[in-house]
Each structure stands twice: as C-alpha cells, then as structure tokens.
C-alpha positions as CSV (number, residue, x, y, z in Angstrom):
1,M,-4.3,6.0,-21.2
2,N,-6.1,6.8,-18.0
3,I,-4.4,5.5,-14.9
4,I,-5.5,5.4,-11.2
5,V,-2.9,5.1,-8.4
6,C,-4.1,4.2,-5.0
7,I,-1.8,5.7,-2.3
8,K,-1.7,5.8,1.4
9,Q,-0.6,8.1,4.2
10,V,1.1,6.0,6.9
11,P,2.5,6.9,10.3
12,D,6.2,7.4,10.4
13,T,7.6,4.1,11.5
14,N,9.5,5.7,14.3
15,D,6.3,7.1,15.9
16,I,3.7,4.4,15.8
17,K,1.0,4.5,18.5
18,I,-1.8,2.1,19.2
19,D,-5.2,2.9,20.6
20,P,-5.5,0.6,23.6
21,V,-9.3,0.4,23.3
22,T,-9.8,-0.2,19.6
23,N,-6.4,-1.8,18.9
24,T,-6.1,0.3,15.8
25,L,-3.4,2.8,14.8
26,I,-3.7,6.3,16.2
27,R,-3.2,8.6,13.2
28,E,-4.4,11.9,14.5
29,G,-1.5,14.0,15.7
30,V,1.1,11.5,14.5
31,E,3.7,12.5,11.9
32,S,2.7,10.8,8.7
33,I,4.4,10.2,5.3
34,L,3.5,8.9,1.9
35,N,3.9,5.2,2.0
36,P,7.3,4.7,0.4
37,F,6.2,1.8,-1.8
38,D,3.6,4.0,-3.4
39,T,6.2,6.4,-4.8
40,Y,7.2,3.6,-7.2
41,A,3.5,3.2,-8.3
42,L,3.2,7.0,-8.8
43,E,6.4,7.1,-10.8
44,E,5.4,4.3,-13.1
45,A,2.0,5.8,-13.7
46,I,3.5,9.1,-14.7
47,R,6.0,7.4,-17.0
48,L,3.1,5.6,-18.7
49,K,1.2,8.9,-19.1
50,E,4.3,10.5,-20.6
51,A,4.7,7.6,-23.1
52,H,1.0,7.0,-24.0
53,G,-0.8,10.2,-23.1
54,G,-4.0,10.4,-20.9
55,K,-4.1,11.3,-17.2
56,V,-3.2,10.0,-13.8
57,T,-5.6,10.2,-10.9
58,A,-4.4,9.5,-7.3
59,I,-6.8,8.2,-4.6
60,T,-6.2,7.9,-0.9
61,M,-8.5,7.0,2.0
62,G,-8.0,8.7,5.3
63,P,-8.7,11.7,7.6
64,P,-8.5,15.2,6.2
65,Q,-4.8,15.4,6.9
66,A,-4.3,12.7,4.2
67,E,-4.7,15.5,1.7
68,S,-1.0,16.2,2.1
69,V,0.1,13.0,0.3
70,L,-2.3,13.8,-2.5
71,K,-0.6,17.2,-2.9
72,E,2.7,15.4,-2.9
73,A,1.4,13.3,-5.8
74,V,0.5,16.4,-7.7
75,S,4.0,17.8,-7.2
76,L,5.3,14.7,-8.9
77,G,3.0,15.0,-12.0
78,V,-0.4,13.6,-11.0
79,D,-3.4,15.3,-12.7
80,E,-6.4,14.7,-10.5
81,I,-6.7,13.8,-6.8
82,V,-9.5,12.2,-4.7
83,L,-9.7,12.0,-0.9
84,L,-12.0,9.3,0.6
85,S,-12.7,10.8,4.0
86,D,-15.5,9.8,6.4
87,R,-15.5,8.8,10.0
88,K,-17.4,5.7,8.9
89,F,-14.3,4.5,7.1
90,A,-12.2,4.5,10.3
91,G,-10.8,1.2,11.6
92,A,-11.1,-0.6,8.2
93,D,-9.2,-3.8,7.7
94,T,-7.9,-4.8,4.2
95,W,-11.3,-6.1,3.1
96,A,-13.2,-3.0,4.0
97,T,-10.5,-0.8,2.7
98,S,-10.4,-2.5,-0.7
99,N,-14.2,-2.4,-0.8
100,T,-14.2,1.4,-0.3
101,L,-11.4,1.9,-2.9
102,A,-13.2,-0.3,-5.4
103,A,-16.3,1.9,-5.0
104,A,-14.3,5.0,-5.7
105,I,-12.7,3.5,-8.8
106,R,-16.2,2.5,-10.1
107,K,-17.3,6.1,-9.5
108,I,-14.3,7.4,-11.6
109,G,-15.3,4.9,-14.3
110,D,-12.9,5.7,-17.2
111,F,-9.6,4.0,-16.6
112,D,-7.2,1.5,-18.2
113,L,-4.9,0.6,-15.3
114,V,-4.9,0.8,-11.5
115,L,-1.5,0.8,-9.7
116,F,-0.6,0.1,-6.1
117,G,2.7,-0.1,-4.3
118,Q,3.4,-3.7,-3.3
119,Q,2.3,-3.1,0.3
120,A,2.0,-0.4,3.0
121,I,4.6,-0.2,5.7
122,D,2.1,0.1,8.5
123,G,0.4,-3.2,7.8
124,D,2.7,-5.1,5.4
125,T,-0.2,-7.3,4.3
126,A,0.0,-6.7,0.5
127,Q,-3.7,-7.5,0.4
128,V,-5.5,-4.3,-0.7
129,G,-4.4,-4.4,-4.4
130,P,-5.6,-8.0,-4.9
131,G,-8.7,-7.1,-2.8
132,V,-9.7,-4.3,-5.1
133,A,-9.2,-6.5,-8.1
134,T,-11.5,-9.0,-6.6
135,H,-14.2,-6.5,-5.8
136,L,-14.0,-5.1,-9.4
137,N,-13.6,-8.5,-11.0
138,L,-10.5,-7.4,-12.9
139,P,-7.3,-9.2,-13.9
140,Q,-4.4,-8.6,-11.6
141,T,-0.7,-9.2,-11.3
142,C,1.3,-8.6,-8.1
143,F,4.9,-7.7,-7.5
144,V,5.5,-6.3,-11.0
145,R,9.1,-5.4,-11.6
146,K,8.9,-4.1,-15.2
147,I,6.2,-3.2,-17.7
148,E,7.5,-4.3,-21.0
149,K,4.7,-3.2,-23.3
150,V,1.3,-1.6,-23.4
151,E,-0.6,-1.8,-26.7
152,A,-3.9,-2.9,-28.3
153,G,-5.7,-3.2,-24.9
154,K,-3.0,-5.4,-23.5
155,L,-0.2,-5.1,-21.0
156,I,2.9,-7.3,-20.8
157,C,4.8,-7.2,-17.5
158,Q,7.4,-9.1,-15.5
159,R,6.3,-10.5,-12.2
160,L,9.0,-10.9,-9.6
161,M,9.4,-14.4,-8.2
162,E,11.8,-15.9,-5.7
163,D,13.8,-17.7,-8.4
164,G,13.5,-15.1,-11.1
165,Y,10.5,-13.6,-12.9
166,D,7.5,-14.6,-15.0
167,V,6.3,-12.7,-18.1
168,V,2.6,-12.1,-17.8
169,E,0.2,-10.8,-20.5
170,M,-3.0,-9.1,-19.2
171,T,-6.0,-7.6,-20.9
172,L,-6.9,-4.0,-19.9
173,P,-8.4,-2.6,-17.7
174,A,-6.3,-4.4,-15.1
175,I,-4.7,-3.9,-11.7
176,I,-1.0,-4.3,-10.8
177,T,1.1,-3.9,-7.7
178,V,4.7,-2.8,-8.2
179,V,7.9,-3.5,-6.4
180,K,10.7,-1.0,-5.9
181,E,12.9,-2.6,-8.6
182,I,10.5,-1.2,-11.2
183,N,12.0,2.4,-11.3
184,T,13.7,5.2,-9.5
185,P,11.1,7.8,-8.3
186,R,11.6,11.3,-9.4
187,L,11.8,14.4,-7.2
188,P,9.1,17.1,-7.5
189,S,9.8,19.9,-9.9
190,L,9.4,23.6,-9.0
191,R,6.4,23.7,-11.2
192,G,5.0,20.6,-9.6
193,K,5.4,22.1,-6.1
194,K,3.6,25.3,-7.3
195,N,0.7,23.2,-8.7
196,A,0.6,21.2,-5.5
197,R,0.1,24.3,-3.3
198,S,-3.1,25.2,-5.2
199,A,-4.4,21.7,-5.7
200,V,-7.7,20.8,-4.0
201,P,-8.9,17.2,-4.0
202,E,-12.4,16.0,-4.5
203,V,-13.6,14.7,-1.2
204,W,-16.0,11.7,-1.3
205,N,-17.8,10.2,1.7
206,A,-19.6,6.9,2.2
207,E,-22.9,8.4,1.0
208,M,-21.4,9.7,-2.2
209,L,-20.0,6.2,-2.9
210,E,-23.3,4.6,-2.1
211,L,-21.7,2.3,0.4
212,D,-23.6,0.3,3.1
213,E,-22.2,1.1,6.6
214,K,-22.1,-2.6,7.3
215,T,-19.4,-3.0,4.6
216,I,-17.0,-0.2,5.5
217,G,-14.8,0.8,8.4
218,L,-14.6,-1.1,11.6
219,N,-18.2,-2.4,11.3
220,G,-17.4,-3.9,7.9
221,S,-14.1,-5.5,8.8
222,P,-14.3,-9.3,9.1
223,T,-10.9,-9.4,10.8
224,Q,-10.5,-7.9,14.3
225,V,-7.4,-7.3,16.3
226,V,-8.1,-8.9,19.7
227,E,-4.8,-7.9,21.4
228,I,-1.6,-6.0,20.7
229,F,1.5,-6.4,22.8
230,S,5.3,-6.1,22.5
231,P,7.0,-9.4,22.4
232,D,9.1,-10.4,25.4
233,T,12.8,-9.7,24.5
234,H,14.3,-10.9,27.8
235,K,17.2,-13.3,27.2
236,E,19.0,-15.5,29.6
237,G,22.7,-16.4,29.0
238,Q,24.5,-19.4,30.1
239,R,28.3,-19.6,30.6
240,F,30.3,-22.8,29.9
241,E,33.7,-23.0,31.5
242,G,36.5,-25.4,30.9
243,S,38.9,-26.2,28.0
244,P,37.6,-25.6,24.4
245,E,36.9,-29.3,24.0
246,E,35.0,-29.5,27.3
247,S,33.0,-26.4,26.5
248,A,32.1,-27.7,23.1
249,D,30.8,-30.9,24.5
250,L,28.7,-29.0,27.1
251,I,27.3,-26.7,24.4
252,I,26.4,-29.7,22.2
253,D,24.8,-31.5,25.1
254,R,22.8,-28.4,26.0
255,L,21.6,-27.9,22.4
256,K,20.5,-31.6,22.2
257,K,18.3,-31.1,25.3
258,L,16.7,-28.0,23.8
259,T,15.7,-29.8,20.7
260,I,14.1,-32.8,22.5
C-alpha cells in the first residue's frame, strides 16, 4: 500500500509576523515547526504501512528551510520525501497550494491513499485536502477519526460529526483528512533520527511540475488578503451602585437598551 502524506511547516504560533506590503506570513527567519495536526496523519500512514506493507512518501511545499519537517517525518518512519520549493509558489492561497500539491501527487503517480491533517494552525481553513481531491477528481472524506478496514481496493472509516460519527466506505485511491482522535503519534526512534540526518529530499520546482505561473503562488491565488489588523480590545466598564435589587434593575434596563 503506497501512501502519500502532505505536511506543512508552520510558524510557531508565538512568533507570527505579517509582511505589511503583501499581507502574507513572513516565514524567513521565523522559528517554524511541523504542523501539529500533520503528526496524526504521519502516524496513521506509518501504521497502515506496518499493517499492509508498501511505502510512505511525505510532501511539503515551502522554502528550503521546510526540509527540516521532511527530515522529522523520516525520523518517524517515512520512506521518501519531496520538497516543492520555488519562489513562484510564494504567497499561495489554499486553491493555488492544492493545485501545486495535486501536480506533485500526479508526478508520483503510484499511490493508494493521500492523508492530510485536518487543518494547518497558521490558516485554520481545512481547505487544502478537499482542494487536492477536487483537482485530482478523487473521493474524499474529511475529519476521519478512525480507519476501520482497508481491503480489496476499499477503505472504511469513521467521519467525526458534531453529534457522533458516520461510517463511510470509499474506493481507492482516495484522500482523507484526519483528526487528532485517530491515534497517538509516536516519538522518533534512534534509528529514525540517524536516518533523518542523512535523508535528502527530492526538490521539485514549478517547471518540473509543468505548472503555469498563472495558477500558482500569489499570481494564481483567487483570494487576496486586503488588510490585516489586530482587533480593538478596548473595553469600557460601567458601575451600578445601590442595593442588590436596585443594581439588578439598572443592569436589566441597561441590557434592554443594548439589545434594541
């Protein structure tokens, strides 16, 4: 069973900076980490490989420094790693990102399942997984909390819902996004860390993926961030004096005026 996991390097949430000109995240020189939700996708992919054989390939799109999250994936048990890196990819929204990832998956070609974490902590859109499925015209299920069975070209999984879960049967190849309830990610082994130190990813650019510049990066992004600002957190208090009964009446009267 050949599995692809799409992962992302994201800025540490305590150190996010915005470019005031492009209104995009500044990634260079900012401490970055593997998107926490992607660790569950990696773990599930490795478990499926251990149960059914095959290999796991991890893909990420980003600047050269994103190689570090691919090496981290190798330390956990991933077999092959691919870095999509080109200045033309910069500033991509979820549509342009999913288009680029889909092109890379087409280039790999031989796969049964593609996994994503449910979302990235820097954007929180949860759109890239479904976007890739749309570009590749593949069946998809989001927010998978358990894979029950994989056999005879089919996958049966549980999709998390607000009031419980659905049981979904999919034909393979397919795409799923997973939630953190699906497993407990492992820690890297000593052998894994050793393998990671010598791991070198394949690096693919826009030309190698045969992508039109109009469909990638900032130029290929139909959504644009017009303005970014911090919300006003200034709060004004009001004090009500009198007996408890009088204060309660004053508060109720004030609330009524606010709702009119």
